[in-house]
N, C-alpha and C positions, 0 to 999 in steps of 0.2 A: 550541575547539580543545584535542586532545590532541598534545605534542610527544613525537614519536615516540623510540620507547624504542631507546636504545642497546646494543646490543653489547659486553659485554665482551671484549675482545681476549686471550684467555687463554694464544694463541701468543708472543705478543708483553712478557706479565706473565714466563714460563716462561723465555724466551729473556735478559730482563734479570736474573732472577734467577742465573740460569748467569751472566752477565757480572759483577754485582758481588758476587758471589761472595766471589772470592778478594779482594780490599780488605776485606768482613766482614771475613773471619778472620785478618785479617794476623796479631793481634798472638800470636792461640798459635798458630802458624806456623811464625813468627819465632821463639819460645820451643822450639817443636818443636825446630827445625833448631840453635838452641844446643844442646840437651841432649843430644839426639841425634846431631848428627855432632861433639861437643865443640868447636863452633867458639866465638869470643869474643863478646861485645853486640854488640860494633860490625860482626864477619862475620854474624852474623845477621840483624843490621839490613842490611846491604847486600843482603846477598840479599832480603831483602823489598822494598828500593828498588828491585833492577833486575825482581823482577817489576810491580811498581807503574809503570816504567816503558815496562817493556818493552808494558805494558796501553794505554796513555797514547800513546805513538804507534801504533799502531792504529787510533785513533782521530784520530789527526794526519793519518795517511798515508791513511785509508780516508772520512774524511769526505764527500768530493765525489765518491765513485762507489760509493755503494750503488746508485744507478739503474743505472747502465750496467752492470754484474757481477749486478745482482738481489740480493733483501731472502737466497729462500731459497740460492744459491749461497751468499753471505756466511757466511750464520747458521752451513751448516755448514761450511762450510771451518773456522770459529770453534770448534765445540762438536768435531772432528775436534784441532784442536789441543790444545785445551784437556785433550781426552781423553790424550791421545800424550804430552805437554808433562807434565802432573801426574801420569801416571799412571807413565810413566818415572822420574822423581822419587821418587816413595814408593815404588818400586820398588826401586832402589841404595841404598847407604850412602857412595859416593862421590861427593866437593862438585863435582868438576866436573860428570860425568853430573848432580846438582840442577842444579847454576847453571844448567846446558844447558838442561834439562828446564821449570825456572820460566822462561826469558826466553820457552822457545817457547811453554808456557801460556799464560804473562800476554796475549802476544801473541793468544792465542785468546781470552781472556778477554775484551781490549781490543775483536776483531773483533765478538764477540756484543752488548757494548753497541753498539760502534756500530750496526749493525743494529737494535737495537732503541730506540733512543735516534731516530733516524731514521723509524724509522715510528709511534711514539706521536708526534713531532709532526705526523704525517697523521692524526690521532685526530681527531673531534667534541669531544674534552674530553680533551684530554693529562694534564690537572690529576689527573683518573679515575685515569689507567690506569696515571702515574707511582708516581700513590699506592698502587695495588696492588700493583705490584712492587715497594718497600720495604715493606711489607707478606710479601710471599714469602719477599723475602731476608731480611730480621730474622727472622723466623720459624724459617726453615731455621737461620740460623744460633745460633739459641739450641738449637736441638737440641743441634746439633756442639757448640756449647760445656760443652752440660750431659753431652756420652756418651762426649768427648774425654779429660778427666781421670781416668777410668776404664780405657782401655786405653792399652797400651805400644805404641810403637814413632815414628819420629820425621816421619813420612809419613801421617798419619791425614787431616789436612785437608786436604790435597795430594791428596787420596785422594777425600773428601767431595767434592772438585768435579771431581774427573773422571767420577766417576756421575754426579753432576747433570747431568753434559756428556752424558754417557750418554742418563737420563730425560729432557732436553729432546729429544732431536736427533728421534724418531717427529714431534714435535709442528711441526717443521720444513716439513713437506708441506703445510701448510694454508698458509704465505708463499707472497706473488706473486712470480711471477717477476720481476720489476721494481717499483723503489717508483715510483708513480705521483707526479709532481708537475708543477708548472709549466712551458709547455710553452718550450726555450732563446728567447733574446730571437735568435739570429744564429747563423750556420753557425762563430764562431770559437772557441767555446766554449758553459762553460753558463753559466746568467745568474748576473748581482754578486749577491754576498751583499745582503738587504739588510739596514737598520738597521745600519752600518757599526762607525758611531761606539760604540752601547749594547752590541753583542755584543761589541767590543774588550775595554771599560771591564768587561762584566760577568764574560769571561771571565779579565781580570789581580786581579778583585777576588775572586774562586772559586777562586782560586790560594792568596792570603792566608789569606782564609776555610776552605780547608781545612788548609792549615799549620796553622791555630792549634789545629784540632780534634784532629790529630793528630801534632801537639808534646805534648797534655795526656796522649793514648791512650796516647803511646808509653810515657809514665812514671808513668801511673795508679798500677801496681804495686808501684812504688817508693813511692809518694807516701805509698800505706796501710798498705805494712809498713814503710818507714823512719824516715815523718815521723807518720803516725796509730797506727803502732804496734802495728797489726794482725794477726792471724796470715793466715799463706796462705790456709787454709782459709775464714776470715770474709772478706777479698779474695774472693774467687771469688762469695760468698753476694751481697755487692755486687752484684760484675759481671755476677753474673742477675737479682738485680732489677733493675737498671739497663734491662738489655737489655727483660724484660717489661713496664716502663714504656715503652719505645720503642716498643714494637708500640700500648701504647696510644696514643701519640703520633702514631703513624701512620695509625690511627682516627681520631683525632680530625680527624687533617688531611684526611682522605678527603668527612668527616660535613660538614665547613665547606666544603670545595669552595671556588668562588671568591667565598661572600657578600661577605670582607671582602677582595676583590680580592688584590695580591702582594705591595702596600707596605707595612701595615702586619704582614702575618705576618716578610715580611723583612726589613724595620728594626726593629720591635720584640724578634723571637725574639732576633737577632742581636747584640744589646741585655740580652739574657735571657741567654743565651750566657756572653758578657762575664763577667758575674755569677759564673756556675756555676762556670766557668773560675777567678775570684781564690777564688771559696769553699774549692772542691776543692784548688787548688796552694798552700792555710795553712790546710788540716784538719791537726789534731792529737789529735783523737781519731775516733771512729766516729760521732757524730752529725753531726762538720763532715764528713766524710770521703762517708759514706751521702749527706745530701743533696744533698751536689754532686753526686758522679758520676750520682744519678738524677735530679733536675733538670735535670740536662745533658742524659742520655740521651732527655731526655721530648720535650723542646725540641729535638734537632735534627733528628732525620726530621721532624719538620712544617716547620720550614722550608729543609730539603732538596727537599724536594717542590716545596715553589712555586719555587723554585729551577730547579727541573728544568722545570717549567710555564712558566716565566717564558722560560728557552732555546730552549724548543721555539716559544712562541710569538713569538718573534723571526724564524721562517724555519720555512716550511710544509713544506720540502724537511729539515728537519732539523737541515741544516750545522750552524748554531748551536749545537743543543743536542748533537753530536758533539765543537764545538771545547770548549766551557765545559766538559763533563764530563773533557775530555783534560787542561786544566789544572788541573782539580780534580783529578785522577790525579795530577799533578806535584806539587803542595801537600801531596797526600798522602803521596807516597813521601820530602818533604823531610822533612816532622812529625818525627816519631821525632828524626832525627839535628839536629833544630833544639833540640828538647824538652832531648836528653840537655846538648846544647852549654851552654843557657840555665842549666839547670838544677846544671848540674856548675863554671859562674862565678857564678853568682848566687847560686843557694840554687831551691827549687821558690815559696815565698810569691813571689819576686821576678819568676821565672817566669811565674807567673799573671798580674800583675798588666801585665808586658808584650804578653803575650799576649792579654789583657781590652781595654790600651787599644788597641794593630790592630783589633782586634775592632771597636770603636768607630767607629775610623776609618773600614773595609770598607765599615760599612753605610751610613755616608750616599753612595757611590756606588751602591749595591747597589738602596739605596730610591729613588734619582735616576731608574735606567733603569727600576724599575717604574713609577712616577710616569708616565716621557716615552713608554714605550710602552703606554699606559691600563692602569694599574694597579686602577681602578678599574671593579667588574666594568657592564654597560650592563642598564639597568633595562627590562623588557617596555614598550614601546611604548616608545623612546628611543632613538635612531643619534645615537653622536657620532662625529664624525672623530678618528682618531687622533694622539695630539699632544695632544689637550687644546683643541683649540680648539673657542669655544664658539658659533660658526657650526655650520648646520644642526642643528639639536635640535628634532625633532617628537615632541610630550607627545602620548598617547594621550586621546581620546574619546571618547564614549558614541556604538558606530556605528564607530567606528575600527577595521577588522578586527584580526583579532589571531594575525597568521603566524609567522613567521622572523622575527625580525633581521638584517637582514644585517649579514654579519661585520665586525668593524671593517677598516678598512685595505683593503675593498677596493673596487675602482674605480669610481668616482661614474659614473653615468649621465647620459648629453648632453640637455639638457631642448630641449628642439625645441618652440613656440609651435606650432597648428594654425590657421592662419586661419580667419577663417566667413563670409569673403565670395565659399568657392568655389573661390578661387585653389588651385594647389597648393601642398603644402609644399614647405620648401627643401628641397634635399638635404642629408645627414651630413654636415658638415664647409664645407658653401657657408655656411652662415648666418648674417647679421649681423644682430649682436642690438643695433645701433643702428635696423636698420629694425621692431624689434618695436613701438617704440616712434611709427611714422609712418602714419597711419591709413589707406585707399584712395584712391587717387588723388594722395596727399600724395607733392610731388618728392622 
C-alpha cells in the first residue's frame, strides 16, 4: 500500500519567508541605519531590538486568536502592516518616523509568522514545511546580503522586506478563512494548552538559545576585523560562504526528516553550536574565524528546524509553535546587547566561553522535552504511547495490515468484548471489566 502524497504548502512557506526575513536581515539592517542615519551603534541596535520586540509581541497577542479571526484575514493584515511600516521607514530619514515604521513593520512580520506557524503545526509533516520555509528565507536573505553592499541608502533591507510582503500577498487567497483545530472543550473559552510544562520549558530554553546565537552574530563582524585582523571585504566573503553552507544545512535537515527523532539533532546539534561559538570568539586568524562561522551557520538552521517541529508537535492548533517562536524573538532582540556587554567587559574569548557554557546547559532541558514528547520516530507496524510508556506495543507480523499508523497521542478507543453466547453486547460506558471473567450463568 502506498502512502498518500503530501502536497507542499507553498502559501505557508511564502508567508513563513515574509515573516522570518526581518530577523534574518537584522545585522545589515542595523548597520545600514547606523551609517545612513548617523546613529550610534547602541542607538541602531536599539532600533533593531524594537523591531524584534514588536514582532514577538504580535506572537504573544495572537497565538490563540488565529482560529477566531481566520488565517487569511490575519495574514493579509500582517503583510499590509509590513508593507506600510517597512516601506515608510525606508523612504524617510527622520529618525522618529523610521522607529515608528519599524515598530509597525515588526508587528506585521510577527503577525505573518504567527499565522504561518499556526498553520504549519496543523500540517501532516510540520518539520518538512518548516524546513522549506527556512530554506526559502535563507536563500532570499542570501540574495539581499550579496546585493545590498553594492547599493546606497539606509533603507534597502527594509524595502526588501516590504517588497517580499507585496509578492506574498496574492498567495494568501489560498489560505483558509479559519484555522481548523480540535473543538473547544466547553463554552467558557478555548481548549487548554496541552503539554503545559514541556511547552514552558521549551519556551524558556529557546529564549536563552536564541540569545546566545544572536549575541555572537551581533559582534561577529567586530571579531573578524578587530581580533582576527581581517578586512571588511574578507569578513563579507566569510559571511556569504557561511550563509551558503546554511542553505546546505537546511537541505540536509529536510532530507533527514524525522529519521533521527528530535532529541539527537537538538541536543547534539546544540553541543556542536556551543563549540563553534567558542571557536569563533577566540579566533585570531582567517582559518579559525572562517571555520567557526561556517560550521556554526551550517548546524544552526538544522537545529532550528527541529526545534520548530518540536514546538509544533506540542499542540496541533499551533499555539505552542507561536509562543515558543515569540520567546525566541525576545532572545534574538536581547542577543546583540548581551554580546556587546560581555565582549566589552571580558573580551571576545571569555564571551564565547560564557555563551558556549550556557548553551550546554540549555541543551539538557530541550533534549528532555524532545524525549518526553516522543523524540524517537515511530516505526511502521509499531504504536507507542506518548511519553514513552512501554505498554501497547504492537509489532508487525506477516499478514498484518500495513495501513496508516495511529497518530502519537491520539485518544485510545475503548475495548469492548463481544459475548459469543448470543447475548447483547454491553453499552459503551456501562461495561464491567470484571464481568469479562465470568462465564454464562455465573452469578
